[in-house]
C-alpha positions in Angstrom: 68.4 -59.4 -35.5 66.9 -62.8 -36.6 69.5 -65.5 -37.2 68.8 -67.5 -40.3 70.0 -70.9 -41.3 69.5 -73.5 -44.0 66.5 -75.7 -43.4 67.3 -79.0 -41.7 65.6 -81.8 -43.6 65.0 -83.8 -40.5 63.3 -80.9 -38.8 61.2 -80.3 -41.9 59.9 -83.9 -41.8 58.9 -83.4 -38.2 57.0 -80.2 -39.0 55.3 -81.4 -42.2 53.2 -84.6 -42.0 51.7 -85.6 -45.4 48.2 -86.8 -45.2 47.5 -90.2 -46.7 45.2 -89.8 -49.8 41.8 -91.3 -49.6 41.2 -93.2 -52.8 37.6 -94.1 -52.1 35.7 -91.2 -53.8 32.5 -91.6 -51.8 34.3 -91.8 -48.4 36.4 -88.8 -49.5 33.4 -86.6 -50.2 31.4 -87.7 -47.2 34.4 -87.2 -44.8 34.7 -83.6 -46.2 31.0 -82.9 -45.2 31.2 -81.3 -41.8 27.6 -80.1 -41.5 24.2 -81.1 -42.8 24.3 -78.2 -45.2 27.5 -79.7 -46.6 25.6 -82.9 -47.2 22.9 -80.9 -48.9 25.4 -79.4 -51.4 26.7 -82.9 -52.3 23.1 -84.2 -52.6 22.2 -81.4 -55.0 25.2 -82.1 -57.2 24.4 -85.8 -57.4 20.6 -85.9 -57.7 18.4 -84.9 -60.6 16.6 -81.6 -60.0 13.1 -83.0 -59.8 14.0 -85.6 -57.1 16.2 -83.1 -55.2 13.6 -80.4 -55.2 10.9 -82.8 -54.1 13.0 -83.4 -51.0 14.3 -79.9 -50.5 11.2 -78.0 -51.3 8.1 -77.1 -49.4 4.6 -75.6 -50.0 3.9 -72.4 -51.9 6.3 -69.7 -50.9 8.3 -72.1 -48.6 7.9 -69.6 -45.7 7.1 -72.3 -43.1 10.4 -74.2 -43.5 12.4 -71.0 -43.7 10.8 -69.7 -40.5 11.4 -73.0 -38.7 15.1 -73.0 -39.6 15.3 -69.3 -38.6 13.7 -70.0 -35.3 16.4 -72.5 -34.4 19.1 -70.1 -35.6 17.6 -67.5 -33.3 18.4 -69.5 -30.2 20.7 -68.0 -27.6 22.3 -70.6 -25.3 23.3 -69.9 -21.7 26.2 -72.2 -20.6 27.2 -72.8 -17.0 30.9 -72.7 -16.1 33.2 -74.7 -13.9 30.9 -77.7 -14.1 33.0 -80.6 -15.3 31.4 -82.8 -17.9 34.2 -85.2 -19.1 31.6 -87.6 -20.5 28.1 -87.0 -21.8 25.1 -89.3 -21.8 23.1 -88.6 -24.9 20.7 -91.5 -24.5 17.1 -91.1 -23.6 14.0 -93.1 -22.8 11.2 -92.6 -25.3 7.9 -94.4 -25.6 8.9 -97.3 -23.4 12.3 -97.9 -25.0 15.8 -96.6 -25.2 17.3 -94.5 -27.9 21.1 -93.8 -28.0 20.4 -90.3 -29.2 17.6 -87.8 -28.7 16.5 -88.0 -32.3 15.1 -90.6 -34.7 14.5 -90.8 -38.5 11.3 -89.2 -39.5 8.9 -90.8 -42.1 9.6 -89.8 -45.7 7.6 -90.7 -48.8 9.0 -92.0 -52.1 12.4 -92.4 -50.6 13.9 -94.7 -53.2 13.4 -91.9 -55.8 16.0 -89.8 -53.9 18.6 -92.7 -53.9 18.0 -96.3 -54.7 18.9 -97.7 -51.3 16.0 -95.8 -49.8 14.4 -96.9 -46.5 16.8 -99.9 -46.3 19.7 -97.5 -45.8 17.8 -95.4 -43.3 16.6 -98.4 -41.3 20.0 -100.0 -41.3 21.8 -96.8 -40.2 19.2 -96.2 -37.5 19.6 -99.7 -36.1 23.4 -99.4 -36.1 23.2 -96.1 -34.3 20.6 -97.3 -31.8 17.9 -94.8 -32.7 14.3 -95.4 -34.1 13.4 -95.5 -37.7 10.0 -94.4 -39.0 8.5 -95.9 -42.2 6.0 -93.8 -44.1 2.7 -95.0 -45.5 4.1 -93.7 -48.8 7.4 -95.4 -48.4 9.0 -97.4 -51.2 10.1 -100.3 -49.1 7.7 -102.8 -47.6 7.0 -103.0 -43.9 8.5 -106.5 -43.8 11.7 -105.5 -45.7 12.3 -102.6 -43.3 12.0 -105.1 -40.5 14.7 -107.2 -42.2 16.9 -104.2 -42.6 16.5 -103.3 -38.9 15.7 -106.6 -37.2 16.8 -105.7 -33.7 16.2 -102.0 -33.6 13.1 -99.9 -33.0 10.9 -99.5 -36.0 7.9 -97.1 -36.0 5.2 -96.8 -38.7 3.6 -93.5 -39.9 -0.1 -94.0 -40.9 -2.2 -91.8 -43.2 -5.9 -92.5 -43.2 -6.8 -93.2 -46.8 -10.1 -92.8 -48.6 -10.1 -96.6 -48.8 -10.0 -97.3 -45.1 -9.2 -101.0 -45.6 -5.8 -100.0 -47.0 -5.0 -98.1 -43.8 -6.3 -100.9 -41.6 -4.3 -103.5 -43.5 -1.1 -101.5 -43.1 -1.8 -101.1 -39.4 -2.2 -104.8 -38.9 0.9 -105.6 -41.0 3.1 -103.2 -39.0 1.9 -104.7 -35.7 2.6 -108.2 -36.9 6.1 -107.2 -38.0 6.8 -105.9 -34.5 6.8 -102.2 -35.0 6.2 -100.7 -31.6 4.8 -97.2 -32.3 2.3 -95.9 -34.8 2.4 -92.2 -35.9 -1.2 -91.3 -36.7 -0.7 -88.3 -39.1 -3.4 -85.6 -39.1 -2.1 -82.7 -41.1 -2.7 -84.1 -44.6 -6.4 -84.1 -45.4 -5.3 -82.8 -48.9 -1.9 -82.2 -50.4 -0.1 -78.9 -50.0 0.8 -76.9 -53.1 4.4 -78.0 -53.7 5.2 -75.6 -56.5 8.7 -76.9 -57.2 7.2 -80.3 -58.2 4.7 -78.6 -60.6 7.4 -76.5 -62.2 9.7 -79.5 -62.6 6.9 -81.7 -63.9 7.8 -84.2 -61.1 5.6 -87.3 -61.3 5.5 -90.8 -59.9 6.9 -92.7 -61.7 9.4 -90.2 -63.2 8.6 -89.2 -66.8 11.3 -88.3 -69.3 11.3 -84.9 -70.9 13.9 -83.0 -72.7 14.6 -81.1 -69.5 15.0 -84.2 -67.4 17.3 -85.7 -70.0 19.5 -82.6 -70.0 19.5 -82.5 -66.2 20.4 -86.2 -66.1 23.5 -86.0 -68.3 25.9 -85.0 -65.5 24.3 -87.4 -63.1 24.3 -90.8 -64.9 24.8 -92.7 -61.7 21.3 -91.8 -60.5 19.7 -93.1 -63.6 21.8 -96.2 -63.7 20.7 -97.0 -60.1 17.1 -96.2 -60.9 17.0 -98.4 -64.1 19.0 -101.4 -62.8 17.3 -101.9 -59.4 13.9 -103.3 -58.6 10.8 -101.4 -59.7 9.4 -98.9 -57.2 6.5 -100.3 -55.2 4.1 -98.4 -53.0 2.4 -100.4 -50.3 -0.6 -97.9 -50.1 -1.0 -96.8 -53.7 -2.8 -99.1 -56.1 -2.2 -96.8 -59.1 0.5 -94.3 -59.9 0.9 -91.8 -62.7 0.7 -88.1 -61.8 2.3 -85.5 -59.6 2.8 -86.2 -55.9 0.0 -83.7 -55.1 -2.4 -85.5 -57.5 -1.6 -88.9 -56.0 -2.0 -87.6 -52.4 -5.4 -85.9 -53.2 -6.6 -89.1 -54.8 -5.5 -91.2 -51.8 -6.1 -89.0 -48.7 -9.5 -88.3 -47.1 -10.4 -84.8 -45.9 -13.2 -86.3 -43.7 -10.6 -87.8 -41.3 -11.9 -87.3 -37.7 -11.5 -88.4 -34.1 -13.7 -91.4 -35.0 -10.9 -92.6 -37.2 -8.5 -92.2 -34.4 -10.6 -94.5 -32.2 -10.8 -97.1 -34.8 -7.0 -97.2 -35.3 -6.5 -97.3 -31.5 -8.6 -100.4 -31.5 -6.5 -102.0 -34.1 -3.1 -101.0 -32.8 -1.6 -102.8 -29.8 1.5 -100.5 -29.2 2.1 -96.9 -28.7 0.0 -94.4 -30.7 1.4 -90.9 -31.3 -0.5 -88.1 -33.1 1.8 -86.4 -35.7 1.0 -83.0 -37.1 -0.4 -81.2 -34.0 -0.1 -77.4 -34.4 -1.9 -75.7 -31.5 -2.2 -75.9 -27.7 -5.9 -76.8 -27.7 -5.5 -79.9 -29.8 -2.4 -80.9 -27.8 -4.4 -80.7 -24.5 -7.4 -82.6 -26.0 -5.2 -85.4 -27.3 -3.2 -85.9 -24.1 -6.5 -85.9 -22.2 -7.7 -88.6 -24.5 -4.8 -90.8 -23.4 -2.6 -91.0 -26.5 0.9 -91.9 -25.9 2.4 -88.8 -27.4 2.1 -86.0 -29.9 4.5 -84.6 -32.5 4.4 -80.8 -33.0 4.9 -80.6 -36.7 3.9 -78.6 -39.8 5.0 -81.5 -42.0 8.3 -79.8 -42.8 6.5 -76.8 -44.2 5.1 -79.1 -47.0 1.4 -78.7 -46.3 0.0 -75.4 -45.0 2.5 -72.6 -45.7 2.7 -70.0 -42.9 1.7 -72.7 -40.4 2.9 -72.3 -36.8 6.5 -72.9 -36.1 6.7 -76.1 -34.0 9.8 -75.0 -32.1 8.1 -71.7 -31.1 5.0 -73.6 -30.0 6.9 -76.1 -27.9 7.3 -74.2 -24.6 3.6 -73.2 -24.4 2.4 -76.8 -25.2 4.7 -78.3 -22.6 3.4 -75.8 -20.0 -0.2 -76.7 -20.8 0.0 -80.5 -21.1 2.6 -81.0 -18.4 6.3 -81.8 -18.4 5.7 -85.5 -18.1 3.6 -85.8 -21.3 5.5 -87.1 -24.3 5.8 -84.1 -26.6 8.1 -84.5 -29.7 9.0 -82.1 -32.4 10.1 -82.0 -36.0 10.5 -79.5 -38.9 13.6 -77.5 -39.6 16.2 -79.4 -37.6 19.6 -79.1 -39.4 22.1 -79.1 -36.5 22.6 -81.0 -33.3 22.2 -77.7 -31.5 18.6 -77.6 -32.7 18.0 -80.9 -31.0 19.6 -79.8 -27.8 17.5 -76.6 -27.7 14.3 -78.6 -28.3 15.1 -81.0 -25.4 16.0 -78.0 -23.1 12.6 -76.5 -23.8 10.7 -79.7 -22.9 10.6 -81.9 -26.0 11.1 -85.6 -25.1 12.4 -86.4 -28.6 13.0 -85.0 -32.0 12.7 -86.3 -35.6 14.9 -85.5 -38.6 13.6 -85.8 -42.2 15.5 -83.7 -44.8 18.8 -84.0 -42.9 18.5 -87.8 -43.3 17.6 -87.5 -47.0 20.4 -85.2 -47.8 22.8 -87.8 -46.4 21.0 -90.5 -48.4 21.3 -88.6 -51.6 24.9 -87.7 -50.9 26.1 -91.3 -50.4 23.4 -94.0 -49.7 23.8 -95.9 -46.5 27.2 -94.3 -45.8 25.7 -90.9 -46.3 22.9 -91.6 -43.7 25.6 -92.9 -41.3 27.4 -89.5 -41.9 24.2 -87.6 -41.1 23.9 -89.4 -37.8 27.6 -88.9 -37.0 27.4 -85.1 -37.7 24.4 -84.7 -35.5 25.8 -86.8 -32.8 29.0 -84.8 -32.7 27.1 -81.5 -32.6 24.8 -82.7 -29.8 27.8 -83.9 -27.7 29.8 -80.7 -28.2 26.8 -78.4 -27.5 25.9 -80.3 -24.3 29.5 -80.2 -23.1 29.8 -76.5 -23.8 26.6 -75.8 -21.8 28.3 -77.4 -18.8 25.9 -80.4 -18.4 26.6 -84.1 -18.7 23.2 -85.6 -19.7 20.0 -84.7 -21.5 18.2 -84.8 -18.1 20.2 -81.8 -16.9 19.0 -79.6 -19.8 16.5 -77.0 -18.7 14.7 -74.0 -20.2 17.2 -71.7 -18.5 19.8 -72.9 -20.9 17.9 -71.4 -23.9 16.4 -68.1 -24.9 14.3 -67.8 -28.0 15.0 -64.4 -29.7 12.0 -62.4 -30.6 12.1 -62.5 -34.4 8.8 -63.9 -35.7 7.3 -64.3 -32.2 3.7 -62.9 -32.2 2.9 -59.9 -30.0 1.9 -61.2 -26.6 3.4 -64.7 -27.1 4.3 -66.2 -23.7 7.6 -67.8 -24.8 10.6 -66.5 -23.0 12.4 -64.2 -25.4 14.6 -61.2 -25.8 15.1 -58.9 -28.7 18.0 -59.7 -31.0 
């Protein structure tokens, strides 16, 4: 029979420790975010629908981004046991420099529309974390101001080839003069993808007020206050604005981009040149043979050609064909540090995160970007430790199986049925 007694107040105090309340609302909501998907929920609450959907959405039926995320979720890890890993080295060497983590911030356009701190928040957070930051041609912060925000860190520049070539050449020269060490020559945007959410929302640059946008803004006054009380949006590469993102891209981009343009840019750029938007083995081999410093397997986050190849699925075959020493990077669909670990295990030298960074930005500005990086860092460290390795260099293809969902018949990737 259980013996009962009156509670001892002293023992109760030992058992129940009251948590000190966090009075800072921003810190409270960011601390409560344990995953990138948690940050996405906060971002959706705090950002007008048009700006959020521009970030969150993709092309047409949004199949490419859904498949990319599914591919990462369909990973099976194979941990080793009895292999002590009390500490983990998550740093890596990439394009002649050090990164504290195996991912960097991808280029994103119109970033200050998501949250007014924009690229300054991203560059500052990247510098503090010791990872690279990539500025987009369509960024809303100048090359020089990004350098000021991240004066001692690694800054990369993503270049579109514009119809007016002199704009692209001028941006290339400015990035070189500002000390950016790597150029991402982007090849997957000869024309704009059909981003249907933007059309349905009437999303334009600059934002235009309608009854719908006003109604949507009522519960999000902070976004409009920030937008209206901070410096006007400026675009280094666009001489005119006024239209949907697709219309602006179609007016600016050139569908005649070719290998000749690559040669011209290589002649202008003194640092590393990486080709972003590669989507098949043949192009990968040709580019590596031409001596570029690296390639990024990417379908532009599913925002260009819907139903495009899944970069993570393509990764093992490309690495086999171009050699394990070639610099092959990957983006599209990364929402968890485990996705980064799986990519490194299958031969990627580095990864890039775009939406994950923007969800943090929309959720809390610079502090939200810091939170994104902290979440991914924690997930990478935990995954590596649970796999029984102590550094990125110890990760191998044997640690990962890609399950067969969405793998074409005869695909050479190592896979088993789910």
